[in-house]
N, C-alpha and C positions, 0 to 999 in steps of 0.2 A: 481432435478433439479428445485420445484416449488420456492425457494430460492433463486434458482440464477437468476429466469427470473423477478422474483422479482428485484433483486439487479441491470436485468441489464436494463428494464424498469425508476428506481432513476436515473441509470447513463444517461439514454437517455434524461430526464426531468429534469436532471440540465442543462445538455449542455445545450437544449431550454431553459429553463429560464435566462440563461448567456444570450446566443440571444437577447433573447425578452429584457434585462435591455440592454445592450447596444445600441443596436434602438430606447429603450424609452431615452436614455439617447441624445440620435444625436437628437431625435425629440426634444429634451428640449431645447436644444443647440440652435438648429434651432430658436425655434418661440420666445425665450429670446432673442435674437440678435438682432430681430427687422428686420432682412436684407429682411424676406422673402415679409413683409407687401407693399414695394417700389421699392424693388430690384428684378434681375430675379437666383435665387438659380436655378440651379442642381445638383444634387448627383447619382452616382454610383457603390455602393459599392457590389465586387464578389468576390467569393470564386478563386485563380487564378489556381483550382488542377480543380477545379468540371463543374466550369462556376453557382454553384449555385448563386443567388441570396441571399445579407444581409439585403442591405439597398436602396429605392432608391426616386429618387423627384425630379420631372419634365425632369426625365432619356432622354424621347424619344423627349424635344425643342431642335430645332438647333440653337448651340449658338458661339462664336468667342475661340477656343482657345489657343488664344494666344501661346505661346510658348512651350505648351507644344504639341503642333504640331511637334514639333523637337524631340520627342520620336518615331514617327512615320516614317518621311520625311528620315531621319539620317538613320535612320534601312534599308528601303527600298533602297535607295541611295547608304549603305555603301557593301551589298550583293548582287549589282549589280554592282560595283566595284574590290570588294574582298579583307579584312581588311591586304591587300601586295599591291595594289595600292601607287605610285609615282605620287603625282603632280609633273609636271616637265617645264620648262624654259631650251628651246636648243639655243644653238649661232651651225650656218652651215655660212660657205662662199660657194665660187665656181669658178669655172673654171675663168669668166667673174671678179674675185674679188670685192662679189660683199655681204656682210655681213646678212644678215635671224637672226629676232632673232624669233621661230617659241614660244609661248607659249602658259601658260596650264592652265592660270587663276588661278594661283596657291593661296590662297585667309592666307600662310601662308609666298611669296614672302617679302626680306627684301631690302631693297638697299645696303648693306653691302655685301649679298650673290652677288649683280650684279657686284656689286664692283669687288668680286674674281672671277666671272666666266669672265670681261672683262679684268682683270689682264692674265690668260687664254688664251684669243682669242689673246691676241696682242704676247705672250711668242710662239704660234703657230703657228699662220698666218701675224702673224706683224700688223705694226701699221696705213696702207692706204688701205683704197677703194674706193670704184666707187657710190655703192649705200648703203645703209641699209634698206632692208627690214623688217615688222614688222609680222606676221602671226598670228593674235586676231582670227581665224575662229573658236576658238572652244568653243566657246557661241558666243550668238548674241550681242548686243549694244543695250538692251534693261538693262537701268541702276537699273532702280524700279519695281518689278511686280505691276501685276494690283489691284488692291486696296491696294495700297500703297495712306498716302495722302502728302500731299506737303508742312505737316509740319513735315515732316523726313526727308527732305533735308537734315535741317542744324538738326537732333536731333545725336545726338555723336555715338549711336548705330544703326543704322541704315545710315550707310555708303553706295553710291553705291558699285553695281556692277559691274565686268565690266573685261572680258581676261586682262589686266589689273592689277589684284590688284597688289598693294604693299604697305608695309610698312601699311596694314589693311585699306589702303583707306582713314587714317585720321594722322593729326600733331596733335603741339603738343600749344598749348598760353601760354605759363609763363610769371609771372605778379611781377611787381615792379613798388613797388609803386615812384611816384614825386615828388620833391617838393608843388603843385600846388595842390594835395590831389588827384591825376588822381591813377589809378592803367596805366604805360603800358602795353603790349604786344609786346611779343619778338614771332615768327613762330620758331616753332622748330619739322622737316625738314626745311630750305630755300627748299620755293614752291612760283611758281606764282600767291600767291593767298595776299588781302591785308586786314588784320583787324584793323578796326579806333576805337578804345574802349574809350566807354564814361562812365567809370569806374569810383567810388565815392570810396573814399576808407574812411574809418574808421564812417561807419554810423551801428546802432543796429540789424539794422538787412540787411541778405544775399539775394540778389536777382536782378537776370539776365536778360537778355533778348539777346540770339544771332540770329537776323536777317541775310540773304541773299534774295535780290531783284536778280534770275533772267532774268528775263525780262526789269532790267535795267545793271545790272553786275554783271554775277556769279561770278565773279574771287575778290567780294569786300564782306567781312561779317562787321556788325555793334553791338557793344556788346552795353549794355547800363544797367544800375544797379547797385547795392550797394555792396561792399566788404567788410569786416573786416580786413582782411589779404593778401598777395600776395598767390597767389593759381596758378595754371595748371587748359588746360581747354581746352575737349580735341573736336575739330575740326573736320569734314568731307571735305574731299575735294572736290571738287568740277565738277571738271574732271582726274577723272584717268589716261585715256592718255594724256590730258597733262602733269600731276605730271608726269606720267611712264616717258617722251618723258623730259621731265625737266629734270629730275635728271640722266638718260644716257647720252644725253650732257655738265653735268657737268662732269660725272667721265669717260669719254673719254677725256674733256679737261686734266683731271688731270693725263688722260697715255700717251693723248700725240697719241688719238691716230683721224686721218683727214679720215675725210667724206667729197669725192668730189660733191657730189648730196644730202644736209638735209632737202631732204619733207621728210623722213619718211615714206615713203609709203606704206599702206596695204598690204597686196599681199602673196598669197600661196608658199608655200614652194615645191619647184624643187624636180625632185626625185634626180639630176645628183649630193647637196647639201651635199658635207663632216660636219663631227660633228665636231667642235672644241674643245666647251664647253658646260656647262649641273646642273645644280642646279635641288636636287628633294629633294621634301620631303612630307614623305610619311603619308596615308588616319592616316592612328592611332592615329597620333599625334592630329586632330583638334575632334578627338569622344570628347574624355572628354572635350574639351572648348568650344562644343555646348551642351553637356547636362547639365554638370556645369553652365557653366557661362553663356552661349545665345548667344554663338556669334553666329547676326546676317547671318553677314557675308559670314561666313564658312557653315553657314545652306544653303544658298541658292544659294553658289556656289559648293556645294558639288552634290545637286541634279540635277542641270543644268547639271553641269562636266558629271556624272554618263546616266542621259540624251545623252548625246553627243554618248559616247558608248554606250549607250544599241541598239540606233536608227544608228549609225553609222553614225550620219549627226554633223551640228551645235544644243550646247544645248542649250535649250527654255526652260521658262518654262512651255509652255501649253506642249512640253514634258516631262518636270519636272514630271509632277498632272499625265498625260498616268502612267506614270513609277510606279507613287504613286497608279494608280487604281488600276492597273493590279495586281501591287506586292499585293495588301490584296487583291483580287476578288483571287486569286490563294489562299489565306488563308481562305477563305471560308467567308469574308464577305462581304456586300451586302455599297460599292463605290457608289452605286445611288439612295443613300439615307441621300448627306454629299458633302459640294461644297468645292474642295480646291484650293485654289487659289497661294499661293506659298510653298515656304519650310521650312521658320523658323517661318510661325503663324502671324505676323507682318498684311497679308493683313487684309480691315475689310468687304472681300469679303467672304471668308472662314467662314465655318456655319457644325458643331458638337454635334453632340449628348451625351452626358452623355454614354450611352449604347452604344453606338459602340462602345465610345474609348477603356472602360472596356471590350466591345469584343474583341475587337483591343489585347489590356495585356496581355487579358489569349492565346491567336491564339499565343504571342511574346512568352510566360512566356513556351509554349513547344519546342519552335525551340532552335533543337539540340548546336547552340553558342552564345544563346542569354543569358547565366552566363556572359561571358567579355562579353559580351554589357552595361546589366548592371550594373557592377561595373564601367563604365565611369557616372553612372546618381552621378548629387547629392546626397550626404550624411547629414543626421544630420548634421551642423558648418560647411556645405565647401561649393564653386562656391554662387549660388544662396540661397543656406540654412544656410548664413557664422555669422546667428548669430539666427536663428532657430531649435527649437525641437532637442538641446542640448541632453537630454537622451535618446535619438532612434536612435543615429548614431550606426550602424553596421544592425538594423533590420528596417530601414524605404531607398527608393532606387526614389528618388523622383524629378522630376522636375515641377517648377512655369511658371508660365504666367504672367504680365501684361500685361495692359495697358490702354489710359484711360480710368477709370468707367468700366474696366476689369480686375477679376483677376482669374486664376485658379490652379491648383494642380492635378498631375498628378502621377502615380507610383507605385511600391508595399509597403507592411506595412507586417511584419511578427508579428506579434499578439503572447499576451501573451499565447491565443489557441490553437496554435502550430499550423496553418494556417495561410497562404498567404494566403493578398486581393490585390486583382488590385481594388483601387482606382483613383477616377476621381469628384473635385470638380470643379465647371466653379461658378462665381457669374459678376456680368454684370447688367449694367445701375445704378450702387449705388452712391450717394454723398457722405458718412462714405471716413476716412482717405485710401491709400494703405496700410497701419500700422495696423488698427485695420480690415480690410481683413485679411490679412493674421496669425491678429490675430485668428480667428476667423477656421481658415481653419487648423490651430495649434492647435485648441481642438478639432476640430473631427476626425483629426490624432490619436492625442492620446486616444482620449473614442474609436479607432479604435484598437489600439496596445491593449488596456486597457482591452478587448474579456474574 
């Protein structure tokens, strides 16, 4: 019996020693990186099952979560809507020969799907109507959440959010080189927007400045800079509503569908209208696009639509953050200690601590359906981890986050010691390259895995 206890104590000491070694290595990596001298670094590493703290550094400081916030906003929204929820874009007619489009703010809606729907409308109800009304009441008309900055207006990763979502609310600028040494740009698909190219070809460096001046003309985009070779640019559209209407006008013209009054005014769908066509896209499709690819349009739309469903009202960012706070309070988390202003993490007003986030990861880890949700997160070698942590595939499920001078990573790691750890790393106010910061994150992740 005495030998048994000696052996047991030896095992415990050995385990605690391995923990200590990992902590020492993490502390050493933090110190040698030099980041903690000038930037703000926060970490929280906890056992996902027991909640035991393994390592903390500035864990209580409120910092920008960036896109790691999507783990939590998306889960709350999907749990509200249900995994079987369908985004619907519906077409109705009434007895007075009016046509209605009831929008579902579908972030996956495409022009091709609209064309198919109008084909069905023509087949079932003919090609002549008095008015076309659009019910856009599912979410509000605020295209940017609180705390987004004016520079986001031309960022291809932050298109405007609208009931009129179509083609991701972006177009593609296709470059071709002209004899004068400049790049011409053709926008596809066609849209009510002018792109002015001042891009010089053949330079040794590649640098572009994309500008839109909404206070002068929101439909003009000016691009300056240098490109070695022709390429493609993703350009956010200035007005989702104008882009949507432009496309349905083109489709109706192609199908010879006539509307007497072409004002396309907004109007709530009447109860006596008859459904003649419908476009549906399942919420399941967008979960991996949000968690793996960090799609901001989908994350923001999802939370707004979920708030519309929960509160039986027009969805808004305020209602979305209310939904978020109520959901996590029910899980036992104190949301009074954090500030949430959007669903994507882009808002500069979001403030979350690494400690709160690791607690939230632990809470979600114990939810009955969380395993299928976790599988939608990025693994090593795919999504936003496309070129990172290849040797940890199948052992780590993570969400990255990036803003100007802000980086973050959060999720779960199956360690060599047989445990699963909830991990949160925030880096903020740094002057180093994002690639160097991501390399630092990867080293910490590997140290946790090697425990």
